[in-house]
C-alpha positions as CSV (number, residue, x, y, z in Angstrom):
1,M,-0.2,-0.1,0.2
2,P,0.8,3.5,-1.5
3,T,2.5,5.5,2.1
4,R,1.0,8.1,3.6
5,R,3.9,10.8,2.6
6,Q,4.0,9.0,-1.0
7,F,0.0,10.6,-0.7
8,L,1.5,14.1,-0.3
9,V,3.7,13.9,-3.2
10,G,2.1,16.3,-5.5
11,A,-0.4,17.6,-3.5
12,A,-0.8,21.7,-3.1
13,G,-2.3,23.7,-6.1
14,A,-1.2,25.8,-8.3
15,A,2.4,27.6,-6.5
16,G,1.9,30.8,-8.5
17,V,-0.5,32.2,-6.6
18,A,1.8,31.7,-3.2
19,G,3.4,35.6,-4.2
20,A,-0.1,36.8,-5.4
21,V,-1.3,36.7,-1.5
22,G,2.2,37.3,-0.8
23,L,3.0,34.2,0.8
24,G,6.7,32.3,0.2
25,G,7.3,28.4,-0.8
26,L,5.4,25.5,-0.8
27,L,7.1,24.7,2.2
28,V,4.8,25.5,5.8
29,N,4.6,24.3,9.8
30,Q,3.2,21.7,10.6
31,D,1.3,24.1,12.2
32,S,0.6,25.5,9.6
33,P,-3.7,26.1,8.8
34,A,-2.9,25.9,5.3
35,P,-0.3,25.6,2.3
36,P,0.1,28.8,1.3
37,P,-2.0,28.6,-2.0
38,Q,-4.8,28.0,-0.1
39,R,-4.9,30.6,2.6
40,I,-7.4,33.4,2.1
41,P,-5.6,36.8,1.7
42,N,-7.3,39.3,4.0
43,P,-10.3,40.6,2.4
44,P,-11.7,44.8,2.6
45,R,-12.4,46.0,6.1
46,L,-15.8,47.6,6.7
47,P,-15.8,51.0,8.6
48,A,-16.5,48.7,11.8
49,P,-14.6,45.7,12.1
50,T,-16.6,43.2,12.7
51,D,-14.4,40.1,12.4
52,A,-15.4,36.2,14.1
53,V,-14.2,35.5,17.7
54,A,-12.1,32.7,16.5
55,T,-10.6,30.0,19.6
56,V,-8.8,26.7,20.2
57,D,-8.9,24.0,22.1
58,W,-7.1,21.0,22.3
59,V,-9.2,17.5,23.0
60,F,-8.5,13.8,22.8
61,S,-10.2,11.7,19.9
62,P,-9.9,7.8,20.1
63,A,-10.8,8.0,16.8
64,R,-7.6,9.0,15.1
65,G,-5.7,8.0,18.3
66,R,-4.3,11.6,19.0
67,R,-5.4,14.9,20.1
68,V,-6.7,17.3,17.6
69,R,-7.8,21.0,17.0
70,L,-11.0,22.4,18.2
71,V,-11.4,25.2,16.4
72,T,-14.7,27.3,17.2
73,V,-15.9,30.5,15.0
74,L,-18.2,32.7,16.0
75,P,-20.2,35.9,15.7
76,P,-19.2,38.3,18.0
77,G,-21.5,39.2,21.1
78,A,-23.7,36.2,19.6
79,D,-25.9,34.4,21.5
80,T,-25.1,30.6,21.7
81,V,-28.1,28.6,23.1
82,G,-29.7,27.5,19.5
83,L,-26.8,28.8,17.6
84,P,-27.2,25.7,15.0
85,I,-23.3,24.7,13.8
86,C,-21.8,24.2,10.8
87,V,-18.7,21.1,10.4
88,G,-15.9,22.9,8.2
89,L,-13.6,20.2,7.2
90,H,-10.5,21.5,6.2
91,G,-8.6,20.3,3.0
92,L,-5.6,18.4,2.5
93,R,-2.1,19.3,3.8
94,G,-4.2,21.6,6.1
95,N,-6.0,21.6,9.6
96,A,-8.7,23.4,11.4
97,L,-6.8,26.3,12.3
98,W,-7.0,27.3,9.0
99,W,-11.1,28.6,10.1
100,S,-9.5,30.9,12.3
101,E,-6.9,32.3,10.1
102,P,-8.2,36.5,10.0
103,G,-9.3,36.3,6.3
104,N,-11.7,33.4,7.0
105,R,-12.8,35.4,10.3
106,G,-13.5,38.7,8.5
107,L,-15.4,37.3,5.8
108,L,-17.5,35.4,7.9
109,G,-18.0,38.6,10.2
110,D,-19.1,40.6,7.9
111,A,-21.7,38.8,6.3
112,W,-23.1,38.5,9.3
113,A,-22.7,41.9,9.3
114,R,-23.8,42.6,7.0
115,G,-27.6,40.1,7.5
116,V,-27.0,36.6,6.6
117,P,-28.1,34.4,9.2
118,T,-26.2,33.6,11.8
119,F,-24.6,30.3,13.0
120,G,-21.3,28.6,14.3
121,L,-18.6,27.1,12.7
122,V,-16.6,25.0,13.9
123,G,-13.1,23.2,12.5
124,V,-11.3,20.4,14.0
125,D,-7.9,18.6,12.9
126,G,-9.3,15.5,10.5
127,G,-5.3,14.5,9.4
128,D,-5.1,14.1,5.6
129,N,-7.2,10.6,4.4
130,Y,-9.9,11.9,2.5
131,W,-12.0,12.1,6.2
132,H,-12.7,8.4,5.5
133,A,-10.7,5.1,8.0
134,Y,-7.8,4.8,5.6
135,D,-5.7,4.1,8.8
136,D,-6.5,1.0,11.4
137,D,-5.8,3.5,14.1
138,D,-7.3,6.9,12.0
139,D,-10.4,7.4,11.5
140,P,-12.0,11.0,10.9
141,L,-15.6,10.2,10.2
142,R,-16.0,8.8,13.0
143,M,-14.7,11.6,14.9
144,L,-16.8,13.9,13.4
145,L,-20.3,11.1,13.9
146,E,-19.2,10.5,16.7
147,E,-16.9,12.5,19.0
148,L,-17.6,16.3,17.9
149,P,-21.2,16.3,19.6
150,R,-19.7,15.0,22.6
151,W,-17.0,17.7,22.2
152,L,-19.9,20.7,21.4
153,R,-22.5,20.4,24.0
154,Q,-19.1,20.5,26.0
155,R,-18.9,24.1,25.3
156,G,-22.7,25.0,25.7
157,L,-23.1,24.3,21.7
158,A,-25.9,23.1,19.7
159,T,-27.7,22.1,23.0
160,R,-31.3,23.3,21.8
161,P,-31.3,21.4,18.3
162,A,-34.3,20.7,16.1
163,P,-36.3,17.8,17.3
164,G,-35.3,14.3,16.5
165,D,-31.1,16.2,15.6
166,L,-29.0,14.8,18.5
167,P,-27.6,16.9,20.8
168,G,-24.1,18.8,20.4
169,E,-24.8,17.6,16.9
170,P,-23.7,20.7,13.7
171,A,-26.5,21.3,11.5
172,L,-24.6,22.1,8.5
173,V,-22.2,20.6,6.8
174,T,-19.0,23.1,4.7
175,G,-15.8,21.5,3.0
176,I,-12.8,23.0,0.9
177,S,-11.5,21.0,-1.6
178,M,-10.5,17.4,0.1
179,G,-13.1,18.7,3.2
180,G,-15.6,18.8,0.1
181,A,-15.4,16.0,-1.1
182,G,-15.8,15.0,2.5
183,A,-18.6,17.2,2.8
184,F,-20.4,15.4,1.1
185,V,-19.4,12.0,2.8
186,Y,-20.2,13.7,6.1
187,A,-23.9,14.1,4.6
188,R,-23.8,10.8,3.3
189,E,-24.1,9.4,6.7
190,R,-25.8,11.5,8.8
191,M,-28.7,10.5,6.1
192,R,-27.6,6.9,6.7
193,L,-27.8,7.7,11.0
194,L,-31.7,9.0,9.9
195,R,-29.7,12.5,11.2
196,P,-29.5,14.6,8.6
197,V,-28.0,18.4,8.1
198,R,-29.8,20.8,7.3
199,A,-27.2,21.7,4.6
200,V,-23.9,20.9,2.8
201,S,-21.9,23.1,0.5
202,A,-17.8,21.9,-0.9
203,V,-15.8,24.7,-2.1
204,S,-13.3,23.2,-4.8
205,P,-14.3,19.7,-3.4
206,G,-11.8,17.3,-3.9
207,L,-13.8,14.8,-6.9
208,F,-12.3,12.3,-9.8
209,T,-13.7,10.9,-12.2
210,D,-10.6,8.5,-13.0
211,W,-9.4,5.9,-10.3
212,R,-5.6,7.2,-12.4
213,V,-6.0,9.9,-10.5
214,A,-8.2,9.1,-7.4
215,S,-5.2,6.2,-6.4
216,R,-2.9,9.4,-5.8
217,R,-5.1,9.9,-2.7
218,P,-5.4,8.3,0.2
219,F,-7.6,5.1,-0.7
220,A,-7.0,1.3,0.1
221,G,-7.9,0.4,-3.9
222,R,-10.1,1.2,-6.3
223,R,-13.3,-0.3,-4.1
224,D,-12.3,1.8,-1.0
225,W,-12.6,4.7,-3.6
226,E,-16.0,4.6,-5.5
227,A,-17.5,3.4,-2.0
228,H,-16.9,7.6,-1.8
229,D,-17.2,9.0,-4.3
230,P,-19.7,11.6,-4.5
231,L,-20.5,10.8,-7.9
232,R,-21.7,7.4,-7.1
233,F,-23.9,8.1,-3.9
234,F,-25.1,11.1,-5.1
235,P,-28.6,10.0,-5.0
236,E,-28.2,9.8,-1.1
237,L,-27.8,13.3,-0.9
238,A,-31.6,13.8,-2.4
239,G,-34.0,16.4,-0.2
240,V,-30.3,17.9,0.7
241,P,-29.7,21.5,0.0
242,T,-26.4,21.6,-1.7
243,G,-24.1,24.4,-2.8
244,V,-20.7,23.3,-4.6
245,W,-18.8,26.5,-6.0
246,C,-15.5,25.6,-8.2
247,G,-13.1,27.7,-10.7
248,D,-13.1,27.5,-14.0
249,R,-9.2,27.0,-14.3
250,D,-9.4,24.5,-11.0
251,P,-7.9,21.4,-11.3
252,F,-11.3,19.4,-10.0
253,V,-12.9,21.6,-12.4
254,D,-14.0,19.0,-14.8
255,A,-14.8,17.1,-11.8
256,T,-17.6,19.0,-10.4
257,R,-19.1,19.8,-12.9
258,R,-19.8,16.4,-13.5
259,Y,-21.2,16.3,-10.2
260,I,-23.3,19.6,-10.5
261,A,-24.8,18.4,-14.1
262,L,-25.8,15.3,-11.9
263,A,-26.8,15.7,-9.0
264,R,-28.3,19.6,-9.7
265,P,-27.9,20.9,-6.3
266,E,-29.6,24.2,-5.9
267,V,-26.8,26.0,-5.7
268,G,-23.8,24.1,-8.6
269,A,-21.2,27.8,-9.3
270,V,-18.5,27.6,-12.3
271,S,-17.0,30.3,-12.1
272,P,-13.3,32.3,-12.7
273,G,-10.6,31.4,-10.5
274,R,-7.7,28.6,-9.5
275,H,-7.6,26.5,-6.8
276,D,-6.5,28.8,-4.1
277,G,-7.3,31.4,-1.6
278,V,-7.7,33.9,-4.0
279,Y,-11.1,32.1,-5.5
280,Y,-12.3,31.1,-2.4
281,A,-12.3,34.5,-1.1
282,R,-14.2,35.7,-4.2
283,V,-17.2,32.8,-3.4
284,L,-16.7,32.5,0.4
285,P,-19.6,35.0,1.0
286,D,-22.1,33.3,-1.1
287,M,-21.4,30.4,0.9
288,A,-21.7,31.4,3.8
289,T,-24.9,33.0,2.8
290,F,-26.1,30.0,1.8
291,L,-25.1,28.4,4.5
292,G,-27.2,30.9,6.9
293,R,-30.2,30.5,4.9
294,H,-30.6,26.9,5.2
295,A,-29.3,27.1,9.2
296,R,-32.5,26.4,10.9
297,D,-34.3,24.4,8.5
298,R,-35.4,21.0,7.8
299,V,-33.9,18.2,5.8
300,A,-37.2,18.4,2.6
301,G,-38.7,14.2,4.0
302,A,-36.8,13.7,6.8
303,A,-40.4,13.2,8.4
304,D,-41.0,10.8,6.3
305,R,-38.1,9.6,7.5
306,G,-39.0,9.4,11.0
307,V,-36.7,12.3,11.6
308,G,-38.2,16.1,13.0
């Protein structure tokens, strides 16, 4: 089986963007939130700063067999009682700190300040296993499903969910790049548990149309990839509001276009841009608007499945 190191080779996005956002080469410290091409540049500020408020905790994940960061990003001054929570999944070679970077906090804070319905965002370190069990002792998906709700309850988050929801369970899910693919996988598992998310969104999702390309990522084999391929299981997400954004020069754009054609999401946008933080910054306000619009919605058909 290929090693974890082999899967990381060539995983970075377009390196040329690093200069555009004022950053250096691709070598990053292990604690850096994301490789430089994925970083969101600081946005233009409103006259009065509206940055979201971020906190970082360390928690132990038995599912991953290690301590992981738990990052919360909340609207300034928000009452957390009844506040819908969105779990945010980071990209390859990144970690949960990506969501607490100044660019993200500024864009989210500005979105809420202009009237987007508020929600909280929580990120957690998921490693580089495409948000599924690849190593025997590392299962980030089980961490999200079984451990994250407890961590949120301990922090007073998602403690007053809609009827039928598990206390502490996120109401929404979003993801960037590898995390975009992971968001679909997480949403599918929630559907199978009869506890669907209210909406799922993905920016530049790491989707593949060819096993020869997917084999360079951490999948145990072709069957493992196919079992976790959103292009195959998209019918299972019918009824879950979905938003997808991708740049027209992104290496994942062909697969994303196919997903949009097959799944017909509520929002399916391909617009000028690359697989980088500059593009993410351009569409993150739209993603926040989409998530806010569905933050307190019930998924269509949930009652028929005994949920809500």
